[in-house]
N, C-alpha and C positions, 0 to 999 in steps of 0.2 A: 504493500500500500504506499501512498505518497508520503506518509509521515516517516516511515522507516527509511525512505530514500534520503531523508535529510541528515541521517546520522551514519549512513553506510561508509563514509569516509573517516569516521571516528572509531567505529567499533565493528566487530564481526559477530553476527548472531547465528546460532544454530538451535537445534531443538533443546539442547541441554546446557548451553552456556553462552556467556557474553564475554568477549575478549577485546580489550582496547588495542587498536593497531599501533598506537604511539602514546607518548606522554600527552596528557590533555590538560587544558586549563580548567579552572573551577567552573567557568561559564559553559565550556563544552560539556563537562560532566553533567551540569544541570540540564542542558539541552537534551542529553541522552536520557536522563531520568524522567524528564517531563514527557518526552516522546513515549517511553515505555508505559508511563501511566495512561496516556491516551490510548495506546494499543490495547492495554489491559481492559479498559472500558469498552472499547470496540468489541473485543472478543466476547465479553459478558453480554452485550446487546445482540451480537450475532447468535450466540447460543440461545438466548431467550427468544429471538425471532424464529429461530429454527425449531425450537420446542413448541412454540405456538402454532406453527404450520403443521407439525406432527399431530398435535391434539385435535386440531380442526379437521384433519383428513383421515386419520387412522386411530384416533383414541389416545389413551393415556400412554405415558412413556417411562414408567417406573423402572423397567429393565435397563433403560439407558444409564442409570446410576451405576449398575454393576459393570457395564461394559466400559464406561468412561472413567470410573473411579471418583466421580464427583457425587457428593451426597445428594440424595433426592431433595432434601430441604433446600440445598443451594440451587439446584436446577429449577425448583419451583420459584425461587426468589428471582432468578434471572428472567424466567418466562413472565411472572407477574409484572415486574417492572417494565419489561419490553412492551407488554400489552397495554399498560397504563400510561406510559409516556410515548406518545406518537413520535415516529421518526422525525417529523418536521419540527418538533419542539426540542429535540435533543441538542445539547451544546457540545461540540467537539472540544472546547477548551475547558470543560468541567469533567470531573471524575464520574465514574459509574455510581459511586456512593452519593454524590450530589443529586443525581437523578433519583436514586433510591429514596432520598429524603422527601422529594416532591411528588413521588409516584401516586400517592393516595389523594392528591389534591385535584381540583378541577383543572381543565386545560388552561383557563385564564389565570388561576393561581400558580400553576406550574410555570407559565411564561413569566409572571411577575417575580417569582422567587429565583428562577434560574437567571433572569437578567440581573437581579440584585447580586446574586453570588458572583457574577462576572464583574459587574461595575464596582462592587464594594470589596472584591477579592475575599469573599467569605470562605472560611474553612468549612468542612462538612459539619463539625460541631457548631460552628457559629450559625450556619444555615439552619440546622436543627433547632437551635434556640430561637431564632427569629420566627420560624414557623410556629413554634409553640407559643411564643409571645403574641403572635397575630391571632391565634385561636384561644387564648387563655380565657377570655370573657364570653360567657353565654348571654348575649343580649336579647332578651325576650320582650315581646310586646305585653302591654297591659292585658290582664285577663278580661275576656269578654263578660258582658253583664247578663247573659241569658241563663236559663236554668236548664240543665242537661240530664238526660237519663241514659246516655250511652257514652262512655269514654273509650277512645281507641288510642293506645299510647305506645310509643317506641322510644323508651328512655335513652338519652345519650350517655350510656354507662361509661364510667371512668375505670380504665384498666391500669394495673400496676405494671412496672417495667418488666416483670417476670413473664408477662404474656409474650408468646413467640412473635406475634405480629406487633412489634414495638411501635409501629406507626399508626395504630388504629385511631389514636387521638388526633391525628392530623387530618382525618377525613372530615371532622366536624368538631366544634367545641363540645366539651363533655362537662358533666356535672358530678360531684362526689355523691357517694351512696347516701350519706346523711342528708344532703340537700334534696335528694329525690324523695327520701322517706318523709321529709318535713315540708315538701312542696305545698304551697297554697293552691288548692284546687279551685276550679271555677265552681260556681253554685251548682249543686246536683240535687235531684229530687230524692225522696226517701226510698224510692225503688229504682235502682240503677244498675246497669251492666258495665263491667270493666273488662276490656280486652287489652292485655299488656304483653309486649314482646320480651323474650328473654333468650339470650345465648346460653349455651350449656354451662359456661363458666360463671354466668351471673344468675343462675336459677335460684340459689338461696336468697340473693338480694331482691329478685323479683317477687318471691313469695313474702319476704319481709315488707316490701313495698305495698303489696296487697293488704297485709294486715295493718300497716301503719296508716293506710288511707281509709280504713274502716270496712273493708270488703272481706268476703269469704271465698276462698278458692273453690272452684267447682270442677273444672276439667281443662283440657288443653288440646290444641292441634299441632301437628308436626309439619313443618315445611321442609321437604326434602329438596335441597338446593342443587342436586345432581352433580355437584363438583366437590371433590374431597379437599378439605383444608388441612390445617395443622391440628395438633393435639397431643397430649401426653399419654392418655390412656387409649382413646380412639381418636382417629383423624375425623374431625367434625365435618358433617355434611348436612346438618339440619339446624333449624331454630325452632323455638317453641312459642306458640301464641297461647297465653294462659287466660282462662275464662274465670271470672269472679263476679259475685253479685253482692248488692247491699239491699236489704229489705226483701221485697218480693219481686222477682223478675222472671217471667216465663221463658223457657227455652224455645228453640225454634219448633215450628210445626213438624210432625213426623216426616212429611215428605221433603222437608228442607234439611234434615239431619244427614249431612254428607259424611264421607269417610273422614277419620281423624287425621289421615295423612294426605297431604297434597304435594305433588311433585312438579316443580318448575325450575329451570336452570336460573341460577342467580345472575343479576345484572349488575347495575351500579352499586357500589358499596352501600350497605345498610338499606337500600330501597326494597320495600316489601312488595309482593305480587299484587297485581290489580285484582286478582281473584278474591282476595280477603275483603276488599272494599265492596265488591259486587255481592259476595255472600252476605255481608252485614246488611246491605241495602235491601236485599231480597227477603231476609229473615226478619228484620226489624224496620219495616218501612215507615212506621209512624213514630219513630223515636226522634228526639232532638239530640243530634250527634255532634260531638266535638273530638277533633284529633289533637292531642297534646304532643308538642315537639314535632309539629308538622313540617314537611318539606315542600308542600304544594297546596294549592286551593282546589277544592272539589265542590261541585254543586250539591246543595243540600246538607253540607257540613260546615261547622265552624272550624277554623284552623287557628292554632296558637303555637308559636315557636319563634325561632330567630331567623327563619328563612322565608 
């Protein structure tokens, strides 16, 4: 590639070594090192793009780990970042790790932070801190003044650094568990239905939220996302929609009681299937509905959140 051509008069490269052809200056050494960094990032993107093509055409690629000697977890990271950062947004002057930091953001935010990384000469750590600073505050609208008897909630759970996907909080601003437990709810009727999303790792917190808000757990639905993720005991492929009630709230009519498992390939991070909105509207057409931590507006619903 063109970058390597710039240093071929300084050093000789082969599969297992780098040898300088002569005594070099500190500036020439820095040129070689910078070029190698750029090549490393290219290779990671190349592998990621290659894996994405494989999965789209022939399915999963777990056996590639054994053949290549690269951990499956690393291969998945390369693929995820390559898919999330479009080729047109990638910056050749930045490392692969810089792109990893912005991979969970919207294309607009990716552009903003990559440009800042170049213009302000931000290290990976500095870029990470700037992104976190940008997302630190969850700026929410005032609570609406209506009275609601159906709450649909996708809490912006806050994860610890121990979670494998350490960038989950860069997708959107998060709220601590205690703040969610103590959240001031909109006015609800004496008889109310709560539908609240929980990841596997946040199931205890979701159940505590239900109790803290004065509801009683009843049942749940499983969303099979059709894509295997990370995990310590099992590799996660699903999320849970927990059902809870306060007072008296009738379940769906028998003909509307669908399977507890719904399967649909996940799309944008955290966005839930349209199916659940439609199911709610069909089963509970006469309710006054509000979605908390909403990411979009929907006819017939009140929306509350920071987006």
